[in-house]
MIDONU-621581 format. One record per atom (N, C-alpha, C): chain; residue number from 1; residue in three letters; z, y, x; atom name. Coordinates in steps of 0.1 Angstrom, whole numbers, plus 5000, padded with zeros to 4 digits. Example, Ala and Ser with C-alpha at 12.3 -4.5 7.8 and 13.67 -1.06 7.14 Angstrom:
# residues 2
{"A"; 1; "Ala"; {5078; 4943; 5132}; "N"}
{"A"; 1; "Ala"; {5078; 4955; 5123}; "CA"}
{"A"; 1; "Ala"; {5078; 4967; 5132}; "C"}
{"A"; 2; "Ser"; {5071; 4978; 5128}; "N"}
{"A"; 2; "Ser"; {5071; 4989; 5137}; "CA"}
{"A"; 2; "Ser"; {5079; 5000; 5129}; "C"}
***
This chain:
# residues 63
{"A"; 1; "Met"; {0949; 2196; 9591}; "N"}
{"A"; 1; "Met"; {0955; 2204; 9580}; "CA"}
{"A"; 1; "Met"; {0944; 2219; 9580}; "C"}
{"A"; 2; "Lys"; {0945; 2220; 9566}; "N"}
{"A"; 2; "Lys"; {0938; 2234; 9561}; "CA"}
{"A"; 2; "Lys"; {0944; 2245; 9559}; "C"}
{"A"; 3; "Asn"; {0937; 2257; 9563}; "N"}
{"A"; 3; "Asn"; {0946; 2267; 9563}; "CA"}
{"A"; 3; "Asn"; {0947; 2272; 9549}; "C"}
{"A"; 4; "Gln"; {0957; 2276; 9546}; "N"}
{"A"; 4; "Gln"; {0958; 2283; 9536}; "CA"}
{"A"; 4; "Gln"; {0963; 2300; 9533}; "C"}
{"A"; 5; "Tyr"; {0956; 2305; 9521}; "N"}
{"A"; 5; "Tyr"; {0956; 2323; 9519}; "CA"}
{"A"; 5; "Tyr"; {0961; 2324; 9510}; "C"}
{"A"; 6; "Cys"; {0974; 2334; 9507}; "N"}
{"A"; 6; "Cys"; {0977; 2340; 9497}; "CA"}
{"A"; 6; "Cys"; {0975; 2352; 9495}; "C"}
{"A"; 7; "Lys"; {0971; 2360; 9483}; "N"}
{"A"; 7; "Lys"; {0968; 2369; 9480}; "CA"}
{"A"; 7; "Lys"; {0982; 2376; 9472}; "C"}
{"A"; 8; "Val"; {0988; 2383; 9484}; "N"}
{"A"; 8; "Val"; {0999; 2392; 9482}; "CA"}
{"A"; 8; "Val"; {0998; 2403; 9469}; "C"}
{"A"; 9; "Gly"; {1004; 2401; 9460}; "N"}
{"A"; 9; "Gly"; {1004; 2407; 9450}; "CA"}
{"A"; 9; "Gly"; {0990; 2410; 9442}; "C"}
{"A"; 10; "Ser"; {0988; 2397; 9442}; "N"}
{"A"; 10; "Ser"; {0975; 2395; 9435}; "CA"}
{"A"; 10; "Ser"; {0981; 2389; 9416}; "C"}
{"A"; 11; "Ile"; {0975; 2390; 9409}; "N"}
{"A"; 11; "Ile"; {0980; 2388; 9397}; "CA"}
{"A"; 11; "Ile"; {0973; 2378; 9389}; "C"}
{"A"; 12; "Thr"; {0978; 2365; 9384}; "N"}
{"A"; 12; "Thr"; {0970; 2357; 9376}; "CA"}
{"A"; 12; "Thr"; {0971; 2363; 9364}; "C"}
{"A"; 13; "His"; {0963; 2356; 9354}; "N"}
{"A"; 13; "His"; {0960; 2355; 9339}; "CA"}
{"A"; 13; "His"; {0967; 2347; 9334}; "C"}
{"A"; 14; "Met"; {0977; 2354; 9323}; "N"}
{"A"; 14; "Met"; {0980; 2344; 9317}; "CA"}
{"A"; 14; "Met"; {0976; 2337; 9305}; "C"}
{"A"; 15; "Gly"; {0973; 2326; 9302}; "N"}
{"A"; 15; "Gly"; {0964; 2318; 9290}; "CA"}
{"A"; 15; "Gly"; {0972; 2315; 9280}; "C"}
{"A"; 16; "Ser"; {0967; 2311; 9272}; "N"}
{"A"; 16; "Ser"; {0974; 2307; 9258}; "CA"}
{"A"; 16; "Ser"; {0985; 2298; 9262}; "C"}
{"A"; 17; "Asn"; {0984; 2287; 9269}; "N"}
{"A"; 17; "Asn"; {0993; 2277; 9274}; "CA"}
{"A"; 17; "Asn"; {1009; 2286; 9279}; "C"}
{"A"; 18; "Glu"; {1005; 2292; 9289}; "N"}
{"A"; 18; "Glu"; {1015; 2299; 9295}; "CA"}
{"A"; 18; "Glu"; {1027; 2308; 9283}; "C"}
{"A"; 19; "Leu"; {1015; 2315; 9274}; "N"}
{"A"; 19; "Leu"; {1024; 2318; 9265}; "CA"}
{"A"; 19; "Leu"; {1031; 2311; 9254}; "C"}
{"A"; 20; "Asn"; {1026; 2302; 9250}; "N"}
{"A"; 20; "Asn"; {1029; 2290; 9243}; "CA"}
{"A"; 20; "Asn"; {1043; 2286; 9250}; "C"}
{"A"; 21; "Leu"; {1044; 2281; 9267}; "N"}
{"A"; 21; "Leu"; {1051; 2282; 9269}; "CA"}
{"A"; 21; "Leu"; {1066; 2293; 9271}; "C"}
{"A"; 22; "Leu"; {1062; 2303; 9273}; "N"}
{"A"; 22; "Leu"; {1071; 2313; 9270}; "CA"}
{"A"; 22; "Leu"; {1077; 2314; 9254}; "C"}
{"A"; 23; "Glu"; {1069; 2312; 9247}; "N"}
{"A"; 23; "Glu"; {1075; 2311; 9228}; "CA"}
{"A"; 23; "Glu"; {1084; 2300; 9228}; "C"}
{"A"; 24; "His"; {1080; 2289; 9238}; "N"}
{"A"; 24; "His"; {1093; 2279; 9236}; "CA"}
{"A"; 24; "His"; {1105; 2280; 9238}; "C"}
{"A"; 25; "Gln"; {1105; 2286; 9251}; "N"}
{"A"; 25; "Gln"; {1117; 2292; 9258}; "CA"}
{"A"; 25; "Gln"; {1124; 2301; 9253}; "C"}
{"A"; 26; "Tyr"; {1116; 2311; 9244}; "N"}
{"A"; 26; "Tyr"; {1126; 2324; 9236}; "CA"}
{"A"; 26; "Tyr"; {1134; 2312; 9228}; "C"}
{"A"; 27; "Gln"; {1125; 2304; 9218}; "N"}
{"A"; 27; "Gln"; {1131; 2297; 9206}; "CA"}
{"A"; 27; "Gln"; {1142; 2290; 9212}; "C"}
{"A"; 28; "Asn"; {1142; 2279; 9224}; "N"}
{"A"; 28; "Asn"; {1151; 2274; 9229}; "CA"}
{"A"; 28; "Asn"; {1164; 2280; 9232}; "C"}
{"A"; 29; "Phe"; {1162; 2292; 9238}; "N"}
{"A"; 29; "Phe"; {1173; 2301; 9243}; "CA"}
{"A"; 29; "Phe"; {1181; 2307; 9231}; "C"}
{"A"; 30; "Met"; {1172; 2308; 9222}; "N"}
{"A"; 30; "Met"; {1177; 2311; 9208}; "CA"}
{"A"; 30; "Met"; {1191; 2303; 9197}; "C"}
{"A"; 31; "Asp"; {1178; 2286; 9200}; "N"}
{"A"; 31; "Asp"; {1184; 2280; 9195}; "CA"}
{"A"; 31; "Asp"; {1200; 2273; 9200}; "C"}
{"A"; 32; "Lys"; {1198; 2273; 9215}; "N"}
{"A"; 32; "Lys"; {1212; 2274; 9224}; "CA"}
{"A"; 32; "Lys"; {1223; 2287; 9218}; "C"}
{"A"; 33; "Ala"; {1220; 2298; 9215}; "N"}
{"A"; 33; "Ala"; {1229; 2310; 9216}; "CA"}
{"A"; 33; "Ala"; {1233; 2308; 9200}; "C"}
{"A"; 34; "Ser"; {1229; 2302; 9193}; "N"}
{"A"; 34; "Ser"; {1233; 2303; 9176}; "CA"}
{"A"; 34; "Ser"; {1239; 2291; 9175}; "C"}
{"A"; 35; "Ser"; {1237; 2279; 9185}; "N"}
{"A"; 35; "Ser"; {1247; 2265; 9183}; "CA"}
{"A"; 35; "Ser"; {1255; 2266; 9193}; "C"}
{"A"; 36; "Ile"; {1257; 2277; 9203}; "N"}
{"A"; 36; "Ile"; {1271; 2280; 9208}; "CA"}
{"A"; 36; "Ile"; {1283; 2286; 9205}; "C"}
{"A"; 37; "Lys"; {1271; 2299; 9196}; "N"}
{"A"; 37; "Lys"; {1281; 2308; 9192}; "CA"}
{"A"; 37; "Lys"; {1297; 2306; 9189}; "C"}
{"A"; 38; "His"; {1298; 2296; 9182}; "N"}
{"A"; 38; "His"; {1312; 2298; 9178}; "CA"}
{"A"; 38; "His"; {1321; 2286; 9182}; "C"}
{"A"; 39; "Ser"; {1317; 2283; 9198}; "N"}
{"A"; 39; "Ser"; {1327; 2278; 9204}; "CA"}
{"A"; 39; "Ser"; {1326; 2285; 9217}; "C"}
{"A"; 40; "Asp"; {1316; 2292; 9226}; "N"}
{"A"; 40; "Asp"; {1319; 2302; 9235}; "CA"}
{"A"; 40; "Asp"; {1308; 2315; 9232}; "C"}
{"A"; 41; "Leu"; {1317; 2322; 9232}; "N"}
{"A"; 41; "Leu"; {1311; 2334; 9227}; "CA"}
{"A"; 41; "Leu"; {1303; 2342; 9242}; "C"}
{"A"; 42; "Lys"; {1308; 2337; 9255}; "N"}
{"A"; 42; "Lys"; {1298; 2348; 9263}; "CA"}
{"A"; 42; "Lys"; {1290; 2339; 9268}; "C"}
{"A"; 43; "Leu"; {1287; 2326; 9264}; "N"}
{"A"; 43; "Leu"; {1278; 2317; 9270}; "CA"}
{"A"; 43; "Leu"; {1265; 2319; 9259}; "C"}
{"A"; 44; "Ala"; {1269; 2319; 9247}; "N"}
{"A"; 44; "Ala"; {1263; 2322; 9239}; "CA"}
{"A"; 44; "Ala"; {1255; 2340; 9239}; "C"}
{"A"; 45; "Glu"; {1257; 2348; 9245}; "N"}
{"A"; 45; "Glu"; {1254; 2361; 9246}; "CA"}
{"A"; 45; "Glu"; {1242; 2362; 9259}; "C"}
{"A"; 46; "Phe"; {1249; 2352; 9267}; "N"}
{"A"; 46; "Phe"; {1239; 2351; 9281}; "CA"}
{"A"; 46; "Phe"; {1226; 2345; 9277}; "C"}
{"A"; 47; "Phe"; {1230; 2337; 9269}; "N"}
{"A"; 47; "Phe"; {1214; 2326; 9263}; "CA"}
{"A"; 47; "Phe"; {1205; 2337; 9252}; "C"}
{"A"; 48; "Glu"; {1212; 2348; 9247}; "N"}
{"A"; 48; "Glu"; {1206; 2357; 9237}; "CA"}
{"A"; 48; "Glu"; {1201; 2366; 9248}; "C"}
{"A"; 49; "Leu"; {1207; 2374; 9260}; "N"}
{"A"; 49; "Leu"; {1202; 2381; 9268}; "CA"}
{"A"; 49; "Leu"; {1188; 2373; 9276}; "C"}
{"A"; 50; "Lys"; {1188; 2360; 9281}; "N"}
{"A"; 50; "Lys"; {1176; 2355; 9284}; "CA"}
{"A"; 50; "Lys"; {1168; 2356; 9271}; "C"}
{"A"; 51; "Ala"; {1170; 2352; 9262}; "N"}
{"A"; 51; "Ala"; {1160; 2352; 9249}; "CA"}
{"A"; 51; "Ala"; {1149; 2367; 9251}; "C"}
{"A"; 52; "Met"; {1160; 2374; 9250}; "N"}
{"A"; 52; "Met"; {1156; 2390; 9249}; "CA"}
{"A"; 52; "Met"; {1146; 2391; 9259}; "C"}
{"A"; 53; "Lys"; {1149; 2390; 9273}; "N"}
{"A"; 53; "Lys"; {1141; 2393; 9284}; "CA"}
{"A"; 53; "Lys"; {1126; 2385; 9284}; "C"}
{"A"; 54; "Ile"; {1126; 2373; 9278}; "N"}
{"A"; 54; "Ile"; {1114; 2362; 9278}; "CA"}
{"A"; 54; "Ile"; {1106; 2374; 9264}; "C"}
{"A"; 55; "Gln"; {1113; 2376; 9254}; "N"}
{"A"; 55; "Gln"; {1109; 2382; 9241}; "CA"}
{"A"; 55; "Gln"; {1104; 2397; 9250}; "C"}
{"A"; 56; "Lys"; {1103; 2401; 9258}; "N"}
{"A"; 56; "Lys"; {1098; 2417; 9263}; "CA"}
{"A"; 56; "Lys"; {1088; 2408; 9269}; "C"}
{"A"; 57; "Ile"; {1090; 2400; 9280}; "N"}
{"A"; 57; "Ile"; {1079; 2397; 9285}; "CA"}
{"A"; 57; "Ile"; {1064; 2395; 9276}; "C"}
{"A"; 58; "Ile"; {1069; 2385; 9263}; "N"}
{"A"; 58; "Ile"; {1057; 2381; 9255}; "CA"}
{"A"; 58; "Ile"; {1055; 2394; 9245}; "C"}
{"A"; 59; "Gln"; {1061; 2406; 9248}; "N"}
{"A"; 59; "Gln"; {1054; 2416; 9243}; "CA"}
{"A"; 59; "Gln"; {1048; 2426; 9246}; "C"}
{"A"; 60; "Asn"; {1051; 2421; 9262}; "N"}
{"A"; 60; "Asn"; {1040; 2429; 9274}; "CA"}
{"A"; 60; "Asn"; {1027; 2424; 9274}; "C"}
{"A"; 61; "Leu"; {1027; 2411; 9273}; "N"}
{"A"; 61; "Leu"; {1015; 2400; 9271}; "CA"}
{"A"; 61; "Leu"; {1009; 2404; 9264}; "C"}
{"A"; 62; "Val"; {1013; 2404; 9249}; "N"}
{"A"; 62; "Val"; {1003; 2407; 9240}; "CA"}
{"A"; 62; "Val"; {0996; 2421; 9237}; "C"}
{"A"; 63; "Gln"; {1004; 2424; 9242}; "N"}
{"A"; 63; "Gln"; {0994; 2445; 9240}; "CA"}
{"A"; 63; "Gln"; {0985; 2444; 9248}; "C"}
***
């Protein structure tokens, strides 16, 4: 078995694939929130909150 080393606190640069994945997750959560808003308001708010957190991450990465 080979030794494995991990760099604690290391930062991995996010490429365009990861950014596209985050944008897809954001859109997915927003779609879920809008589709369920009429039946379950609490769950819709949860999905919107998740989408907003992802949006903040995307904005920080783009800057």
